[in-house]
Structure formats: structure tokens, C-alpha cells
C-alpha positions as CSV (number, residue, x, y, z in Angstrom):
1,M,84.1,121.5,105.0
2,T,86.2,118.4,104.6
3,K,89.8,119.2,103.5
4,R,91.3,117.3,100.6
5,V,94.7,117.2,99.0
6,E,96.0,116.2,95.5
7,L,99.0,113.9,95.2
8,E,100.8,113.9,91.9
9,A,103.7,111.6,90.9
10,G,104.7,109.8,87.7
11,G,101.8,111.2,85.7
12,V,99.2,110.0,88.2
13,T,97.1,112.4,90.3
14,V,94.7,111.3,93.1
15,T,92.8,113.0,95.8
16,A,93.0,112.2,99.5
17,V,90.6,113.2,102.3
18,L,92.1,114.4,105.6
19,L,90.8,112.6,108.7
20,E,90.4,115.8,110.8
21,D,88.1,114.2,113.3
22,L,90.5,111.3,114.1
23,A,93.8,113.2,113.8
24,P,93.2,117.0,114.2
25,R,96.8,118.0,115.3
26,T,98.4,115.9,112.5
27,T,96.1,117.1,109.8
28,K,96.6,120.7,110.8
29,A,100.4,120.4,110.8
30,F,100.2,118.7,107.4
31,W,97.8,121.3,105.9
32,D,99.8,124.2,107.2
33,I,103.0,123.3,105.3
34,L,101.4,122.5,102.0
35,P,102.5,122.4,99.2
36,I,105.1,119.6,99.6
37,E,107.5,118.8,96.8
38,Q,109.7,115.8,97.7
39,T,111.0,112.5,96.3
40,L,108.8,109.4,96.6
41,R,110.8,106.3,97.3
42,H,109.9,102.7,98.0
43,V,110.2,101.5,101.7
44,R,113.2,99.3,102.6
45,W,111.9,97.3,105.6
46,G,108.1,97.9,105.8
47,G,106.5,95.9,103.0
48,S,104.3,97.2,100.2
49,G,104.7,101.0,100.5
50,A,106.5,104.1,99.6
51,Y,107.4,107.3,101.5
52,V,108.6,110.9,101.3
53,I,110.5,112.7,104.0
54,E,109.4,116.3,104.8
55,R,111.5,117.7,107.5
56,K,108.9,120.4,108.3
57,L,106.8,117.6,109.7
58,R,109.3,116.6,112.3
59,D,107.4,117.7,115.3
60,P,107.5,116.5,118.9
61,E,104.2,118.3,119.5
62,L,102.5,115.6,117.4
63,F,103.0,113.1,120.2
64,P,101.2,111.2,121.5
65,L,100.3,109.9,118.1
66,E,96.7,110.4,116.9
67,N,94.8,107.5,115.3
68,R,97.9,105.4,116.0
69,V,98.6,102.5,113.6
70,A,101.4,100.0,113.2
71,Y,100.2,98.6,109.9
72,Y,99.2,100.5,106.7
73,F,96.7,99.2,104.2
74,P,96.2,100.3,100.6
75,N,95.2,104.0,100.2
76,T,96.1,105.1,103.7
77,I,98.5,107.9,104.4
78,A,100.3,108.1,107.7
79,L,102.9,110.3,109.4
80,K,105.9,109.3,111.5
81,P,106.6,112.7,113.0
82,E,109.9,111.6,114.6
83,H,111.3,111.5,111.0
84,G,108.9,113.7,109.1
85,E,108.0,110.6,107.1
86,L,104.8,110.4,105.1
87,A,103.9,106.8,104.3
88,F,101.8,105.6,101.4
89,S,100.7,102.0,101.1
90,Y,99.8,99.9,98.0
91,G,99.5,96.7,100.0
92,Q,100.0,95.7,103.6
93,S,103.0,97.4,105.0
94,Q,104.3,98.3,108.5
95,A,105.8,101.3,110.3
96,R,109.3,99.8,110.5
97,S,112.8,101.0,110.7
98,L,116.2,99.6,111.5
99,A,115.2,99.8,115.1
100,G,112.2,97.4,114.5
101,N,108.5,97.9,114.7
102,G,107.1,101.4,114.9
103,W,104.0,103.5,115.0
104,A,102.5,106.2,112.9
105,A,99.5,108.6,112.8
106,H,96.9,107.5,110.1
107,F,95.6,110.9,109.0
108,A,94.3,110.6,105.4
109,N,92.8,108.2,102.9
110,V,93.2,108.3,99.1
111,E,89.7,108.1,97.5
112,G,88.1,107.2,94.2
113,D,89.7,105.0,91.5
114,T,93.2,104.4,92.9
115,A,94.4,101.6,90.6
116,A,96.9,103.7,88.7
117,Y,98.1,105.3,92.0
118,L,98.6,101.9,93.7
119,D,100.5,100.7,90.6
120,L,102.7,103.8,90.7
121,L,103.6,103.2,94.3
122,A,104.4,99.5,93.6
123,R,106.6,100.5,90.6
124,T,108.9,102.6,92.8
125,Q,110.4,99.3,94.0
126,H,111.8,98.5,90.6
127,E,111.8,101.8,88.7
128,G,113.2,103.9,91.5
129,A,112.3,107.3,93.0
130,K,109.8,109.7,91.5
131,P,109.2,113.4,92.2
132,M,105.9,113.9,94.1
133,I,103.9,117.1,94.7
134,I,101.2,117.3,97.4
135,R,99.0,120.3,97.3
136,R,95.7,121.6,98.7
137,K,92.7,120.6,96.6
138,E,90.4,123.6,96.3
139,G,86.6,123.3,95.9
């Protein structure tokens, strides 16, 4: 059965499907530490996206990266395991840091009507950080 999670922040809840076939190690590491309660912030250098840091996802065993991407597109969720950074995109954004271009493991996609979720991510740029909860979706 395909695993799904719920993301909740700023009064918006969406569901994401885990890409277990494309990123089995990454999805297992993510699934095993749920629930996550962290602060969602807008990216500084990477474009149209937001992120949370979950230190439990800092894991050298997640290299080489699975389903490796440098760019994120709306509704994708990716992990940069060197930082424990979960990246959420509302437009085109990039896995960047002060060091320059980077890479991440694309391991989940938000599904369904995502307009309110994408708007929430965009608003973090001007409204600031928001608490986020990510939990297993049962059923």
C-alpha cells in the first residue's frame, strides 16, 4: 500500500504521497521518524520555496542521493540529508546554499487541490515562519 503523509501549517492541511519506488531509503528514513513538528521558513537563496530542518534526518547513510534533483517544482518535497532539510516548493526553486548549487533527494509529491498550500508556502516570504506538523496519514 502506498504511504501518505499529512502536512499541516497555517490552517492548511494537504496530503503527500511518498515515492517509495524511486527513493526507498529516503522514504523509510522519513517515515520512521514521523511525526515531525518543526518551523516552516522561506528559503533564502533557492527561489520559490520553504523548508524545515529536522536534525533526525541528517544521515550519511542516505548518500548517494536517490532520485537526485537540483531544481524543485511546485508540490515536490525533497530532502538534503547533509542538513536534515526538507524542501517544499511553490514555484521553481533550487537546492542552493551559501556554498552554491546543491542536490537533494526528491521523495514525495503533494497531491490533490494544492492551491491553498502553495499560497501558504509563498506567504512565508512576507509573513514569516509558521509551525508545521507532518504526520502519517492512515487509511
